[in-house]
C-alpha positions as CSV (number, residue, x, y, z in Angstrom):
1,M,-65.8,203.1,61.5
2,N,-68.6,204.3,59.1
3,V,-71.8,202.0,60.0
4,F,-74.1,201.9,57.1
5,L,-77.8,199.8,56.4
6,S,-79.0,198.8,53.3
7,P,-81.0,196.1,52.1
8,S,-77.6,194.4,50.7
9,L,-75.6,195.6,53.7
10,R,-77.8,194.8,57.0
11,R,-76.5,192.3,59.2
12,L,-79.6,190.9,60.6
13,G,-77.6,187.9,62.1
14,A,-75.2,188.7,64.1
15,A,-75.6,187.1,67.9
16,C,-79.4,187.2,67.9
17,A,-79.9,183.4,66.0
18,L,-83.5,184.5,65.0
19,L,-83.0,185.2,61.6
20,G,-81.0,181.8,61.4
21,A,-83.8,179.8,62.5
22,I,-85.8,181.0,59.4
23,V,-82.9,180.2,57.4
24,A,-82.4,176.6,58.7
25,A,-86.4,176.5,58.8
26,H,-85.9,173.1,56.5
27,A,-82.5,172.4,57.2
28,S,-83.3,168.8,58.5
29,D,-86.5,168.2,56.5
30,N,-84.8,165.7,54.0
31,A,-82.1,164.3,56.2
32,T,-82.0,160.4,57.1
33,V,-81.1,160.1,60.5
34,A,-80.2,156.0,61.5
35,A,-80.5,155.3,65.0
36,A,-77.1,154.3,66.3
37,T,-77.3,151.4,68.8
38,S,-74.1,151.2,70.3
39,I,-71.4,154.0,71.0
40,Q,-69.7,153.0,68.4
41,Q,-72.0,153.6,65.8
42,L,-73.4,156.8,67.3
43,T,-69.4,158.3,66.7
44,T,-68.9,156.8,63.7
45,A,-72.3,158.9,62.6
46,I,-71.3,162.1,64.0
47,D,-67.5,161.5,62.7
48,S,-69.1,161.7,59.2
49,Q,-71.2,165.0,59.6
50,V,-67.9,166.9,61.0
51,A,-65.6,165.3,58.4
52,Q,-67.1,167.0,55.3
53,T,-65.0,168.4,52.9
54,R,-66.2,171.5,53.0
55,Y,-65.9,171.9,57.0
56,N,-61.9,171.2,55.9
57,S,-61.1,175.3,56.6
58,S,-63.2,174.7,60.0
59,S,-62.8,174.0,63.5
60,W,-65.5,171.9,64.9
61,G,-65.8,171.3,68.6
62,I,-68.5,169.0,70.4
63,A,-68.9,167.4,73.7
64,V,-71.8,165.1,74.9
65,V,-72.5,163.7,78.4
66,S,-74.4,161.8,80.1
67,L,-76.5,163.5,82.8
68,D,-77.1,160.4,84.2
69,T,-73.6,158.3,84.7
70,G,-71.4,161.5,84.2
71,R,-69.5,159.6,81.4
72,T,-68.8,161.4,77.9
73,L,-70.7,159.7,74.6
74,Y,-68.7,161.9,72.2
75,A,-66.2,164.1,72.3
76,H,-64.3,166.3,69.3
77,D,-61.5,168.8,70.2
78,A,-63.8,169.1,73.4
79,D,-61.0,171.4,75.1
80,H,-60.4,173.6,72.1
81,L,-61.4,177.8,72.8
82,L,-64.0,178.1,70.4
83,Q,-66.2,181.4,69.9
84,P,-70.0,180.5,71.6
85,A,-71.8,183.2,69.9
86,S,-75.1,183.4,71.9
87,T,-74.9,180.2,73.3
88,A,-72.4,182.7,75.9
89,K,-76.1,183.8,77.1
90,L,-76.3,179.8,79.4
91,Y,-73.0,181.5,81.5
92,T,-75.1,184.9,81.7
93,A,-78.1,182.9,83.1
94,A,-76.3,181.0,85.3
95,L,-74.8,183.7,87.4
96,V,-77.9,186.2,86.8
97,L,-80.4,182.9,89.0
98,D,-77.0,182.5,91.3
99,T,-76.8,185.7,92.0
100,L,-80.9,187.1,91.7
101,G,-82.7,184.0,92.3
102,T,-85.6,183.5,90.0
103,D,-88.4,185.4,92.0
104,Y,-86.8,188.9,92.0
105,R,-88.9,191.9,90.0
106,I,-87.5,194.5,88.5
107,P,-88.5,197.9,89.6
108,T,-88.9,201.3,87.5
109,Q,-89.3,203.8,89.9
110,L,-90.7,207.7,90.6
111,L,-88.8,209.2,92.9
112,V,-89.0,213.1,94.6
113,T,-86.3,214.4,96.8
114,R,-88.7,217.6,98.4
115,P,-91.9,216.9,99.6
116,I,-95.0,217.5,97.9
117,E,-97.7,219.9,99.5
118,H,-100.8,221.0,98.1
119,G,-101.1,219.0,95.2
120,Q,-97.3,220.6,93.9
121,L,-94.2,219.2,93.7
122,D,-91.3,222.3,94.4
123,G,-88.4,220.1,92.5
124,P,-87.6,217.3,89.7
125,L,-89.5,214.7,88.9
126,I,-87.3,211.1,88.4
127,L,-88.2,208.5,86.5
128,H,-85.8,205.7,88.0
129,G,-84.7,203.0,86.0
130,M,-83.2,200.0,87.1
131,G,-82.5,197.5,84.7
132,D,-86.4,196.1,83.3
133,P,-85.6,194.9,79.7
134,T,-89.2,194.0,79.3
135,L,-90.8,197.6,80.1
136,G,-93.5,198.9,77.2
137,T,-93.1,195.1,75.4
138,P,-97.1,193.8,75.0
139,D,-98.2,191.8,77.5
140,T,-95.8,193.5,80.2
141,N,-96.7,197.0,81.6
142,S,-97.0,198.1,78.1
143,D,-98.9,200.9,80.0
144,W,-95.7,201.6,82.4
145,A,-96.0,205.2,81.7
146,D,-99.7,205.4,82.9
147,Q,-99.7,203.3,85.4
148,L,-97.1,205.7,86.8
149,A,-99.1,208.7,86.6
150,T,-102.1,206.8,87.7
151,Q,-99.7,206.2,91.2
152,L,-98.8,209.9,91.5
153,A,-101.9,211.4,91.2
154,A,-103.5,209.4,93.6
155,N,-100.9,211.1,96.2
156,G,-102.6,214.1,94.8
157,V,-99.6,215.3,92.4
158,H,-100.8,217.8,89.8
159,E,-98.2,219.9,89.5
160,V,-94.5,219.7,89.0
161,H,-92.3,223.1,89.4
162,G,-89.6,221.2,88.5
163,D,-87.7,219.0,85.0
164,L,-88.8,215.5,84.2
165,I,-85.1,213.8,85.0
166,A,-84.8,210.6,83.1
167,D,-82.0,208.2,85.3
168,D,-80.7,205.8,83.7
169,S,-77.4,206.1,86.0
170,Y,-77.8,202.7,87.8
171,F,-75.6,201.0,85.3
172,S,-72.3,202.1,85.6
173,G,-70.4,202.4,81.9
174,P,-70.9,202.4,78.4
175,P,-74.3,201.1,77.1
176,A,-72.7,199.2,74.5
177,G,-71.4,195.5,76.0
178,S,-67.4,195.0,75.8
179,G,-66.2,193.6,72.5
180,W,-69.8,194.7,70.4
181,E,-68.8,195.8,67.1
182,A,-69.2,199.6,65.9
183,R,-71.0,198.6,62.8
184,D,-73.9,196.8,64.6
185,L,-74.9,199.7,67.4
186,Q,-77.5,200.9,65.3
187,S,-79.0,197.8,64.7
188,W,-82.0,196.1,66.5
189,F,-79.8,193.4,67.2
190,A,-77.1,196.0,69.4
191,V,-79.3,198.1,70.5
192,P,-77.8,199.8,74.2
193,S,-78.4,198.4,77.6
194,S,-79.8,201.3,79.2
195,A,-81.3,200.8,83.0
196,L,-84.1,202.7,81.3
197,S,-85.3,200.8,78.2
198,V,-88.1,200.6,77.1
199,Q,-90.0,199.2,74.1
200,E,-87.0,196.8,73.8
201,N,-84.7,199.8,72.5
202,V,-85.7,199.4,69.3
203,V,-87.8,201.7,66.8
204,D,-89.1,200.4,62.8
205,L,-88.6,202.9,60.0
206,T,-90.4,202.6,57.2
207,V,-89.0,204.2,53.9
208,T,-91.6,205.0,51.4
209,P,-91.0,206.6,47.7
210,S,-93.1,209.3,46.0
211,S,-94.9,207.9,43.3
212,Q,-93.0,210.7,40.6
213,P,-89.1,210.8,40.3
214,G,-88.1,214.4,41.9
215,G,-90.2,213.7,45.2
216,S,-88.7,213.1,48.4
217,V,-88.8,209.9,50.1
218,S,-91.0,210.0,53.1
219,L,-89.8,208.0,56.6
220,M,-92.2,207.0,59.4
221,F,-91.3,206.0,63.1
222,D,-92.5,203.6,64.7
223,P,-92.9,204.6,67.6
224,P,-92.7,208.1,66.6
225,G,-90.2,210.3,68.2
226,A,-87.8,207.4,69.8
227,L,-85.6,209.1,67.0
228,P,-85.8,213.0,67.1
229,H,-82.6,213.8,65.5
230,V,-83.5,212.9,61.5
231,V,-81.3,214.6,58.2
232,N,-82.9,213.0,55.6
233,T,-81.9,214.0,51.8
234,M,-83.0,210.5,50.1
235,T,-85.1,211.0,46.6
236,T,-87.1,209.3,44.1
237,G,-85.8,208.1,41.1
238,A,-86.6,206.9,37.5
239,Q,-89.2,204.0,38.2
240,H,-87.6,200.5,38.0
241,T,-84.5,201.4,38.5
242,R,-82.4,200.2,41.5
243,S,-82.5,201.5,45.4
244,D,-79.8,202.6,47.1
245,I,-80.9,203.3,50.3
246,N,-78.2,204.5,52.8
247,L,-79.1,204.6,56.5
248,Y,-76.2,206.0,58.9
249,R,-75.6,206.8,62.4
250,A,-72.2,207.4,63.9
251,P,-71.7,205.5,67.4
252,G,-72.6,207.5,70.1
253,D,-74.2,210.0,68.0
254,G,-78.2,211.1,67.8
255,T,-78.5,211.6,64.3
256,L,-79.8,209.3,61.8
257,Y,-78.6,210.3,58.4
258,A,-80.9,209.3,55.5
259,F,-79.2,209.3,51.8
260,G,-79.5,207.8,48.7
261,N,-82.5,207.1,46.8
262,M,-85.5,204.5,45.8
263,P,-87.6,204.0,42.4
264,A,-90.8,206.2,42.2
265,R,-94.0,203.9,43.3
266,A,-91.4,201.3,44.8
267,E,-93.1,199.2,47.6
268,P,-91.8,200.4,51.2
269,Q,-89.3,199.0,53.0
270,T,-89.0,198.8,56.9
271,F,-85.6,198.7,59.0
272,R,-85.3,198.0,62.8
273,L,-82.8,200.4,64.5
274,A,-81.5,200.7,67.7
275,I,-83.5,204.1,69.9
276,A,-80.1,206.3,70.1
277,D,-80.9,207.3,74.0
278,P,-83.4,204.8,75.1
279,A,-84.2,206.9,78.6
280,W,-84.7,210.3,77.0
281,F,-87.3,208.1,75.1
282,A,-88.4,206.6,78.2
283,G,-89.2,210.2,79.4
284,T,-90.7,211.7,76.8
285,L,-93.6,209.1,77.0
286,L,-93.9,209.2,80.8
287,R,-94.5,213.1,79.9
288,S,-97.1,212.3,77.7
289,A,-98.9,210.0,80.1
290,L,-98.4,212.5,83.2
291,A,-100.5,215.0,80.8
292,R,-103.3,212.6,80.2
293,H,-103.7,212.6,84.2
294,G,-103.7,215.4,84.7
295,I,-100.2,216.9,85.9
296,R,-98.5,219.3,84.7
297,I,-94.6,219.5,84.0
298,E,-93.4,223.2,84.4
299,G,-89.7,222.2,83.1
300,Q,-88.0,220.3,80.9
301,V,-87.1,216.7,79.7
302,R,-83.9,215.8,80.7
303,V,-81.7,213.3,81.2
304,Q,-78.9,211.3,83.8
305,H,-76.9,209.4,82.7
306,W,-73.5,207.7,83.9
307,P,-70.7,208.9,84.5
308,E,-72.4,212.3,84.6
309,Q,-72.3,213.6,88.7
310,N,-75.5,212.5,90.7
311,H,-76.9,216.1,91.6
312,I,-80.4,215.1,92.7
313,G,-80.1,213.6,95.6
314,L,-80.8,210.3,94.6
315,D,-79.7,208.3,97.7
316,K,-82.1,210.8,99.9
317,A,-85.2,210.5,97.0
318,T,-88.9,209.0,98.4
319,V,-90.3,206.3,95.7
320,V,-93.8,208.1,95.2
321,A,-94.7,205.4,92.4
322,Q,-93.4,202.3,90.6
323,V,-94.2,199.3,88.2
324,L,-92.2,196.1,89.0
325,S,-91.0,193.5,85.7
326,P,-92.6,189.9,85.7
327,P,-90.1,187.4,88.0
328,V,-86.5,186.9,86.9
329,M,-87.0,183.8,85.6
330,D,-90.0,184.9,83.1
331,V,-87.8,187.6,81.9
332,L,-85.0,185.1,81.5
333,S,-87.4,182.5,79.5
334,R,-88.1,185.6,76.9
335,G,-84.3,186.4,76.6
336,L,-83.5,182.9,76.0
337,K,-86.0,181.8,73.8
338,R,-85.8,184.9,71.5
339,S,-81.8,185.3,72.0
340,Q,-82.8,188.3,72.8
341,N,-79.4,190.4,73.4
342,L,-80.8,193.7,75.3
343,Y,-82.2,191.0,77.9
344,L,-79.3,189.5,78.9
345,Q,-77.2,192.4,78.7
346,N,-79.2,194.0,81.4
347,L,-79.8,191.1,83.4
348,L,-76.1,191.0,83.4
349,Q,-75.8,194.4,84.6
350,I,-78.2,194.1,87.1
351,A,-76.5,190.8,88.6
352,G,-73.4,193.1,88.1
353,V,-75.3,196.2,90.0
354,K,-76.0,193.3,93.2
355,A,-72.5,192.0,93.0
356,Q,-70.9,195.2,94.0
357,A,-73.3,196.1,96.9
358,N,-72.5,192.4,98.2
359,A,-68.4,193.1,97.6
360,E,-68.8,196.3,99.3
361,Q,-70.8,195.0,102.5
362,S,-68.3,192.2,103.1
363,G,-65.6,194.2,103.2
364,D,-64.3,193.2,99.4
365,P,-64.3,196.3,96.8
366,S,-62.1,197.0,94.0
367,E,-59.0,198.9,93.9
368,G,-60.3,201.2,90.9
369,F,-63.6,201.7,89.2
370,L,-65.2,199.0,87.6
371,S,-68.3,198.9,85.5
372,S,-71.7,197.7,86.0
373,E,-70.3,194.5,83.5
374,A,-67.0,193.7,84.9
375,W,-68.4,193.5,88.5
376,A,-70.8,190.6,86.9
377,I,-68.0,189.2,84.9
378,R,-66.0,189.4,88.2
379,A,-69.2,187.6,89.9
380,M,-69.2,184.9,87.0
381,H,-65.4,183.9,86.9
382,Q,-66.4,183.6,90.9
383,L,-69.8,181.2,90.3
384,L,-66.9,179.3,87.4
385,D,-64.7,178.8,89.7
386,R,-66.9,176.9,92.3
387,I,-68.3,174.7,89.7
388,G,-64.9,173.8,88.4
389,I,-64.5,175.7,85.3
390,A,-61.1,176.8,85.1
391,P,-60.4,180.9,83.4
392,D,-58.6,178.9,80.4
393,A,-61.7,177.0,79.6
394,A,-64.0,179.9,79.5
395,Q,-64.0,183.9,79.0
396,I,-66.9,185.2,78.8
397,E,-67.0,189.2,78.9
398,E,-70.5,190.7,78.2
399,G,-73.8,189.1,78.5
400,A,-75.4,188.5,75.1
401,G,-72.3,186.9,73.0
402,L,-72.2,189.7,70.8
403,S,-68.4,189.7,71.0
404,R,-65.9,187.5,69.7
405,E,-64.1,188.2,72.2
406,D,-66.2,185.4,73.9
407,L,-64.7,182.2,74.4
408,A,-65.3,178.8,75.6
409,T,-64.7,174.8,75.6
410,P,-67.3,172.4,74.9
411,N,-66.2,170.7,77.8
412,A,-67.3,173.7,79.4
413,M,-70.4,174.2,78.3
414,V,-71.4,170.7,79.0
415,Q,-69.8,170.9,82.5
416,L,-72.0,174.8,82.9
417,L,-74.8,172.8,81.7
418,S,-74.2,169.5,83.9
419,Y,-74.3,172.2,86.9
420,L,-77.4,173.8,85.8
421,S,-79.1,170.6,85.8
422,N,-78.8,170.0,89.4
423,Q,-79.6,173.4,91.0
424,P,-83.8,173.5,92.4
425,Y,-84.6,175.9,88.9
426,S,-83.1,173.2,86.6
427,A,-86.7,172.3,85.1
428,Q,-87.4,176.4,85.1
429,L,-84.5,176.5,83.1
430,R,-84.6,173.7,80.5
431,N,-88.0,175.2,80.0
432,A,-87.2,178.6,79.1
433,L,-84.6,177.8,76.4
434,P,-86.0,177.3,73.2
435,S,-87.8,173.7,72.3
436,A,-86.8,172.0,68.9
437,G,-90.0,172.0,66.4
438,V,-91.9,173.8,69.5
439,D,-90.6,177.8,70.0
440,G,-87.9,180.1,70.2
441,T,-85.2,180.2,67.9
442,L,-85.6,176.4,67.3
443,E,-89.4,176.7,66.4
444,F,-88.7,175.7,62.8
445,R,-86.2,173.0,62.8
446,M,-85.7,169.2,64.0
447,R,-89.3,169.1,63.0
448,D,-90.9,165.8,62.5
449,S,-87.8,163.7,64.2
450,A,-86.6,162.6,67.3
451,A,-85.6,165.4,68.7
452,A,-89.3,167.1,68.8
453,D,-90.3,169.0,71.7
454,N,-86.8,166.6,73.2
455,V,-84.2,168.7,72.4
456,Q,-84.0,171.8,74.5
457,A,-80.9,174.1,73.8
458,K,-79.7,177.6,73.0
459,T,-78.8,178.5,69.6
460,G,-75.9,180.9,68.9
461,S,-75.2,182.4,65.4
462,M,-72.8,184.7,63.9
463,T,-71.0,185.1,60.3
464,Y,-69.2,182.3,60.9
465,V,-70.0,180.9,63.5
466,H,-72.7,178.2,64.6
467,C,-73.6,176.7,67.5
468,L,-76.1,174.6,69.8
469,A,-76.0,173.9,73.4
470,G,-78.5,172.5,75.8
471,Y,-80.0,169.3,76.8
472,V,-81.5,166.2,75.2
473,T,-83.2,162.2,76.0
474,T,-82.2,159.7,74.2
475,A,-84.8,157.2,72.7
476,S,-83.4,154.7,75.7
477,G,-84.3,157.2,78.2
478,E,-80.9,158.9,79.3
479,R,-81.0,162.5,79.6
480,L,-77.4,163.9,77.8
481,A,-76.2,167.4,77.9
482,F,-74.4,168.6,74.4
483,A,-72.2,171.6,73.0
484,L,-71.9,171.5,69.4
485,M,-69.7,174.6,68.4
486,V,-68.3,175.0,64.4
487,N,-66.5,178.3,63.9
488,N,-64.7,179.8,60.6
489,Y,-67.2,178.3,58.3
490,V,-67.7,180.0,55.1
491,R,-70.6,178.8,53.0
492,Q,-70.6,178.3,49.5
493,G,-72.4,178.5,46.6
494,D,-75.5,176.0,47.6
495,D,-73.7,174.4,50.5
496,P,-76.6,173.7,53.6
497,S,-76.3,175.7,56.4
498,A,-73.8,174.4,58.9
499,S,-77.0,174.2,61.6
500,R,-78.5,171.5,59.4
501,D,-75.6,169.4,60.4
502,L,-76.2,170.8,64.4
503,D,-79.8,169.3,63.7
504,A,-78.4,166.3,62.6
505,I,-76.4,165.5,65.1
506,A,-79.0,166.5,67.9
507,E,-81.6,164.4,65.9
508,M,-78.8,161.4,66.4
509,L,-78.5,162.0,70.0
510,A,-82.3,161.9,70.3
511,A,-82.7,159.1,68.2
512,F,-79.6,157.0,70.0
513,Q,-81.0,153.6,71.1
514,G,-77.7,152.7,73.4
515,H,-76.6,153.1,77.0
516,T,-73.5,154.7,78.5
């Protein structure tokens, strides 16, 4: 399948709701929400939102339950399976916290398989990733490579007679989540999930035309070197003509093709693209850091990917340096606030590696190969069974909510939220969700309403899919869990975004003055 990125074709929304938050920035500015004082009034008000004619061809599913009494305040097709988009991240969060806990910190290690003698390593130096999605991000080990180099230098190493191997084989399975669409895979919201991720596996590309027609078009990458294989045939056209920028990288291929034209003197345009091989790029960053610290690598940077056979002796390797991620709850918070797909997909696979180890230690291995993702989904099914969520009420197959094969009922979503609200980490998790009018993907939504700094919920947005699931406290002090889901909504002309009605319903719940 051809994958083109152009100003008219970029799919920036997908399951990452960040753009949706901007689109819906003023969604409820003009909405007037009358405070209901009885469940009957609340039901009538929500029914009026769902029954709008623009939703005649759409599918709504809603469930609202009191966490204080367990009673249902409102339900509409609450047992119908719908696509949850990024609200599926709540399922991932539940599994990760159940499997890893809140305080686990993800290592990134330097390993050696031979002794260090007289400042020399006669063998490979291995950069071993274990899934940290925050590596190299601001305020989180942004200097990770220098940290590792400093530790290695402190061990007296100044020369490596061997290759620098960037190893991301800790995860088994493809780098794309199950059900992710091929045309999304070069975009910033569907970057490869790698056990050795760096700078969120994203590169910014700025495209700048020449000042005169006929000249070349320059491509500038930030960070430099993140996409080393580029074929650029773009040209500069006459001033004031139409831009035709096309960026194409085949799934699984590392070569980016840039073709088309830009008018002379046009403003530069910036695109956010997926790094094709994060492990390789991490290796090049580390090699530069080692050189800065006086450590010479005699060999080349090479990578070790699944399903390549392990010929480097990882099982007998020694750790000579390591950096740690923030605690898992902090990583989850960053992922949930921003609806950051890489964070949740990596965390899912880390949980899968742990689930595989637990199964093998307890004498319950699989009968055949399972990817790290598949191990995680198996463990998720076991968790949902313990919660009491039936398989026909929730089918999640990856960690981010990017797959259109993810399905869940509103009732299952609310049941999950109820379970999470009774866990020791419940307050931490609630604070990890976007807060209406305050931060994350809800920063610009529901401001100046009873929902502001009250609704804490996960957004979910893909083409034709809009969801909101989380918690709210009513005006009368009752704590609620809710799931609002609409699928197959095709926006026409000047019709408002479906997010406006999701927000209006959340505001009704926040302003509700009655009791169950």
